[in-house]
N, C-alpha and C positions, 0 to 999 in steps of 0.2 A: 339569557346569554350563556350561563354555565352549561345548560343542556345543549345549546347549539355548538359550543366549543367542544363538548364531549363527543357529539356526533361527528364533527369535522375531524377531530383527532382519530376517532375510530375509522373514518374513511381513509385517513392517511395511512393507518396501519394496514388497511386492506390493500392500498396501493403498494406499500412496501412488500407485502406478501406476494402480490402479483409480480413484482420485479424479481423477488427471490425465486419464484417458481419458473420464470422465463429468462433468468439471467444468462443461460447458455446462448440464447438468441442474440444477446447484446455483446457477447465477448468479441465478436469479429467486426463490430461496427465502428467506423471512425467517427460517426456522428456523436458518439459518446463524449468526444473531447471538444466538441464545438463550443460548449459553454463552460469549459473547465476554468474555474477561477479560484486560485489559491488551492484550498483543500476540499472544495465542493464540486461535485460533478452532477450535471443534469442528464436524466435519462428520459426520453419520450415514452409515454405509456398510452398506446391507442386504445380506443373502445372503452374508456373509463371517463365518466363525467361526474362532476360534483352534483349531488342532488339539489334541485331547485324547484321553486314554484312556477307554474305555467299559468299565465293570465287566461281566464275564460272569456272567449270572444263572443259568447252568447249563442253559439250555434247549438244544434241538437246533438245529443249524445250518440254513442255507438248503437246502431240497430234501430234508430228512430228516424222516421222520414224517408224520403226517396234519395237514393244515392245518385251521384252524378258521374257519368263516365268521363274518364280522362283521356287525354291523347294530345299529341303534338308537342311542340317545344314549351318549356316552362317559362314563366315570366319572372322578371326581376322582382325580388321581394325585399322587405325591410327588416327581416329577422336575421340574427347572426347565425353563421354556420357552425358546424361542430368543430371543436378545438381538441387538439391533442394535449393532454395533461403532461407536464414535465415534473417529474419527482426529483428532488435534490437529495443527494446523499454525500456524506463525507467519504473520503477515500478509505478510512478505517471501516466504515459500515460496508462498503463495497467489498473490502477484503474478507470480512466476516461472511458475507453472502457468497462470495466466491468459494471459500472453504467448504460451506455447506452444500453448494450446488455440485461441486466436483468431488466432495468427500475427501478433501485433502488432509493429510496428517499434519499436526502441528510441528513446526521446526524446533529441534532441540539444539539451541546455540551451544557452541563450545566456549569454554572460558567462564570462570565464576569469580573474577576479581571483585573484591569489595572496594568500592570507591565512595568517598563522602559526597553525598548529593547536596546541592545547594538548598534543597527543600528540607523542611524539618517542622518541629512543633515547639510551642512554649511548654515544655515538660520539666525543665530544670528549675531549681529554687536557689536563690542567692540572698545574701544578707545586705546587698546594695543594689540600687537600680532606680529607674525613674518612677515617680509616684503613679503614673498611669498603669504600671505593671505590678503594683503592689497586690499581693495575695492576701485578702482579708482573713480568710479562715486560718491560713498558716500563721499569720501575724497574731491573731487572737489566741490561737493555741499556744504559741510561744510565750505570750504574756501570761496566760493562765498557768503554764508550767513554771514560770519564774516566780509567780506569787506563791504557788503551792510549795515549791522547794524552799523559799525563804520563810515560810510560815506566816505570811501576812494575808493569806486568802481567808475571807470571812464568808462562810456559806450563808449566813443570815443576811448578808449584804453583798451579794455576788457582783460587785462592780469591778470591772477590769479596765484599766487605763493603759493604753499602749505607750511604751517608751521607745526611744530610737533604737535600742538594742533588740527590740522585739520584732521589728519590721522585716518581712520577707517579701521577695520580689520574684516574679516569673522570669525565667531566662530562656533564650532560644537554644534549643539543643538539636544540632544537625543529626540526621539519621544516616548511617552507612547503608547504602542500598547496592545490590548487585547491578552492575551496569555492563552490558555487552554491546559492542559496536559491530557494525557490518559495513562492508564495502562491496558495491556491485560494479563490475567492469563489463561494459557492453562493447563487443567488437563486431564490426560489420564490414563486409566486402562492398566497396563502392565502385567496382570496376564497371565497364560498360554494360555487362550482362545483367546487372542488378538495376531494374527499372523502378519507376515510381510505385507501381503496384506492389512490388516486393518490399519496398521501404515502408509502405503503409502497413503491411502485414507485421513487419518488425516493430513499427511504432505502436501498433495496437497491442501486440503481445508483450512488449516491454512495459507498457502501462500496468498490466495485470501482474506481471512478475514483480515490479516495483511495489505495488500495493500489498501483495502478500508478504514479501520479505520485510517491508517496513513495519508491518503490523506485529512483528516478532522482536524488534530491536528498538532501543532507545535512541540510537544515533546511527544514521545510514549515510554514507558518502557514495556518490555515483561518478564513475569515470567513463568517458566515451572515446573509443579508438576506432578509426577507420583505416582501411588498407586497400590498396590495389597491388602494385608491385612493391610499394613501400608503405609503412604504417606511420600514423601520427595521431596524437591526442587532440581532440577538438571539443567544442562545447556542444550542448544538446541540440541546439537549432541546426548547427552545421552537420551534425551526425545524421540527421534525417533529410537533409536537402542536398548535400554535396554529391556530385557524381563525376567520376573520372573515366578516362577512356583507355587507361593502361591495362596491363595484364593483372594476374593475381598471384601473389607470393604469400601464402598463408603464414609461413614461418616468421615473416617480418612482424606480423601482428602478435604472435606468441612471444617473440623476443621482447617487444615493447611492453606487453602485459607483465612479463616476468620482471622487467626493470622497475615498472611502476610499483609492483608489490614489494620488491626488495627495498626500494627507497622510501615508500610512504606508508606501507601497511604491514608492520611486523606480524608474522603469523601468530605469535603468542598473544597478541592484543586484539586481533581482528578476525571476524568471521567473513570469509571471502567467497564471493560468487562471481563466476566468469561465464558469460553467455556469448556465443559466437554465432553470427548469422551470415550465411553465404550461399551461393548457388552450388557449391561443391566442386567447382571447376578450378583446379590449381595449375600452376605453371608447369610442373613436372612431377613425375612419380618420386623423384629424388627429394623434392621439397616436401612432398606429402609425408614421406618417411621421416624427414628431419622434423617436421611439425609434430608428428606423433611422438617422436623422441623427446622433444621439448615438453610436450604435454605430460608424458610419463615421468620424466626425471625432474622437472622444475615446477610445473604448474600444479599438477594434481596433489603433490605433497603439501601444497600451501592452501588449497581451496576446500571449502565445504562441498561445493558442487560445481561441476563444469557441464553446462548445457550447450549442445550443438544443434542448431536449427538449420536445416538445409531448405532454403526458400527457393523453390524451383520455378524458373520462368519457362514460358513456352519455348520448346526446342532445346532446352538445356537440362541435362541430368548428370551432374558431376558424380565422381566416384569417391570423394573424400569421406563421405559417411560410411561407405563400405569398408574403407581402410580402418576407420576408427572402430567400427563394429567388430571387425575381425580381431582387433587388438585389445579392446576394452569392454567387450560385451558383458563380462562378469564383474566389472568394477562398479561398486555402488556409488562412487563419486561422479560417474559419467552418465549423462542422460542424452540420448540421441533421438532426434525427431525429424521426420520429413514434413514439410509444410508446403504442399503444392498450391493451396489457395486459402481463402479466408475461412472456409468451412473446416479446415484442419487446425485452426488456432486452438479450439477447445481441447482437442486431443493432445496438441503440443504442450499446452500449459500443464495438463495433467501429467504428461511424460516428464516434464521438468520438475514440477513441485510435488509429485506424488511419492517422493522418496523420504520426505520429512527431514531433509538435511539443511 
């Protein structure tokens, strides 16, 4: 059995290597989330099968006897067909493979506050405590020291008896650990021009953005904002399903994001990430200029990274990305990306995460 388990574990490693090599092919697939449960994600791996024994039916081997020509329709059989293996990975493992596949730089969080972590170790010593935590060696050493100091220790009869004053006990000692927190604010246009296909692209890309950012922080909060002519905060499920028929006023979303940051996420304590997905069509040029002003004066000073993804639908090609590019092309905090279809998700993820912010 140990040999079999070793072989199976080795095969599992081969599967993981296969996923790592072909991860880019999975980045744009919504099937990835079909069996997402908790923090484990299943990825289908075709053309790989666990090694197994095949029963010898007693027929002749290859190259022996006369062959029989085949043709016509096949008959129903009693043997199982080929199955696709599903390899399960934690989100943390996927984040690591994502970084390797896209050669992403590690994020350097801002803020180095020292906070007392609830975790720790029994590294302290006290003169009182429960008997279950009594430290034998420390207690014996203390008793030996007492006898030597008092002159009652006899090397020819090295018997040491513990007294109450000699007893030492392990104590819990919390360790101050650096703890940095992050908040991700997702903003999406839900006007009539943003269809189901565009929302699935956003859903897929946000999964990978989440995975990578969470792998760098101990605590991550996520906020979802939708907007058409007005903006509102919603839960995750609503974010990816709601659809409105109104127009688009981008400034309403930026104003709400600014209020959320001011009220809940002090810049000195949080690493903030803002991602906005829209088709780029805004109500007016005046509002586009107002939105760019809000971004420059209020949002960019507060965030580590602002990612703008223009998810273009058939027949739509807004110009908001051009306005942002003209104004923020040289700003390291701003990442702009066009996402015309699923094939562009890989490039977009690298556009957003390739800055190490």
